[in-house]
C-alpha positions in Angstrom: 11.2 -92.9 -116.4 13.2 -89.6 -116.6 11.9 -87.1 -114.2 13.3 -83.5 -114.0 13.3 -81.6 -111.0 13.7 -77.8 -111.2 13.1 -74.7 -109.6 14.0 -71.5 -107.8 17.3 -71.1 -106.1 15.4 -70.1 -103.0 13.3 -73.2 -102.8 13.7 -74.8 -99.5 11.0 -77.4 -99.0 13.3 -80.3 -98.8 10.9 -82.3 -97.3 8.4 -82.3 -100.3 11.2 -83.0 -102.4 12.3 -86.0 -100.6 8.7 -87.3 -100.6 8.5 -86.9 -104.1 11.5 -88.7 -105.0 10.4 -91.6 -102.6 6.9 -92.2 -104.3 8.7 -92.1 -107.7 11.3 -94.6 -106.7 8.5 -96.7 -105.3 6.6 -96.4 -108.6 9.4 -96.6 -111.1 12.0 -98.6 -109.0 15.3 -98.9 -111.0 13.7 -97.3 -114.2 13.8 -94.0 -112.7 16.3 -91.2 -113.5 16.3 -87.9 -111.4 17.5 -85.3 -113.7 18.3 -81.5 -112.5 20.2 -78.5 -113.7 23.1 -79.0 -111.3 22.6 -75.9 -109.1 24.1 -75.6 -106.1 21.0 -74.4 -104.0 17.3 -74.5 -103.9 15.4 -77.4 -105.7 18.4 -78.7 -108.0 20.5 -79.0 -104.7 17.6 -81.4 -102.9 17.0 -83.3 -106.0 20.6 -84.3 -106.2 20.8 -85.0 -102.4 17.7 -87.2 -102.3 18.1 -88.8 -105.5 21.7 -90.1 -104.4 20.6 -90.9 -101.0 17.9 -93.2 -102.4 20.1 -94.8 -104.8 18.5 -93.4 -107.8 20.1 -92.8 -111.1 20.9 -89.2 -111.2 22.2 -87.0 -114.1 22.5 -83.2 -114.4 22.5 -80.7 -117.1 25.0 -78.4 -115.7 25.8 -75.1 -117.8 28.8 -74.9 -120.3 30.8 -72.6 -118.2 31.0 -75.1 -115.3 33.3 -77.8 -114.9 32.1 -81.5 -116.0 31.3 -83.5 -112.8 30.8 -87.0 -112.2 26.9 -86.6 -113.0 27.2 -84.5 -116.0 25.1 -85.4 -118.7 27.4 -84.1 -121.5 30.6 -85.0 -122.9 33.9 -83.1 -121.6 34.1 -80.7 -124.6 30.9 -79.1 -123.7 32.2 -77.5 -120.4 35.0 -75.2 -119.4 33.5 -72.3 -121.7 33.8 -68.7 -120.7 30.7 -67.3 -118.5 27.6 -66.3 -120.3 24.2 -66.4 -119.4 23.0 -67.9 -122.2 24.5 -71.2 -121.2 21.8 -71.3 -118.5 19.1 -71.1 -121.0 20.6 -73.5 -123.4 21.1 -76.1 -120.3 17.3 -75.6 -119.5 16.3 -76.1 -123.1 18.6 -79.3 -123.4 17.2 -80.8 -119.7 13.5 -80.0 -121.0 13.9 -82.0 -124.2 15.5 -84.9 -122.2 13.1 -85.6 -119.3 9.6 -87.3 -119.5 8.1 -85.5 -116.7 9.0 -82.1 -115.4 8.5 -81.0 -111.7 9.1 -77.4 -110.9 9.6 -76.2 -107.3 8.6 -72.5 -107.1 9.1 -70.4 -103.9 9.6 -67.3 -106.1 9.6 -66.5 -109.7 12.5 -67.9 -111.5 13.0 -67.0 -115.0 15.4 -70.1 -115.6 12.4 -72.4 -114.2 9.7 -70.5 -116.1 11.8 -71.0 -119.4 12.4 -74.6 -118.5 8.6 -75.1 -118.0 7.6 -73.3 -121.1 10.1 -75.5 -123.1 8.9 -78.8 -121.5 5.3 -77.9 -122.3 6.3 -76.9 -126.2 7.6 -80.6 -126.2 4.6 -81.9 -125.0 5.9 -83.0 -121.7 4.1 -83.2 -118.6 4.3 -80.5 -116.1 3.7 -80.3 -112.5 4.4 -76.8 -110.5 4.9 -77.2 -106.8 5.1 -74.2 -104.4 
């Protein structure tokens, strides 16, 4: 089960994200993969932190203008491009297509997370929005 955890950069309810990942790990065990967008703060930050602490499989769809890292979902040639805002939306669209289930952690309106939610719904994915 591939579960995407995305959200606003200002999302700070780390307890809620930790509890969700714990419950998912109990339910799916080694079949669970946590997927995030690789952001340095907010929901992405806590998804990464707790997925790794709980020994879950973890991958991220970080934007093309970033550097590939140990958890990057795509091949090295995808990364290292010049910055452009479109890479965030491209990343979000790929993430929405990859996951089986999407959890969006929203503390404020986030255009990126909203885009990801809409893309996931278009693809018939199950979506849960947490505040």
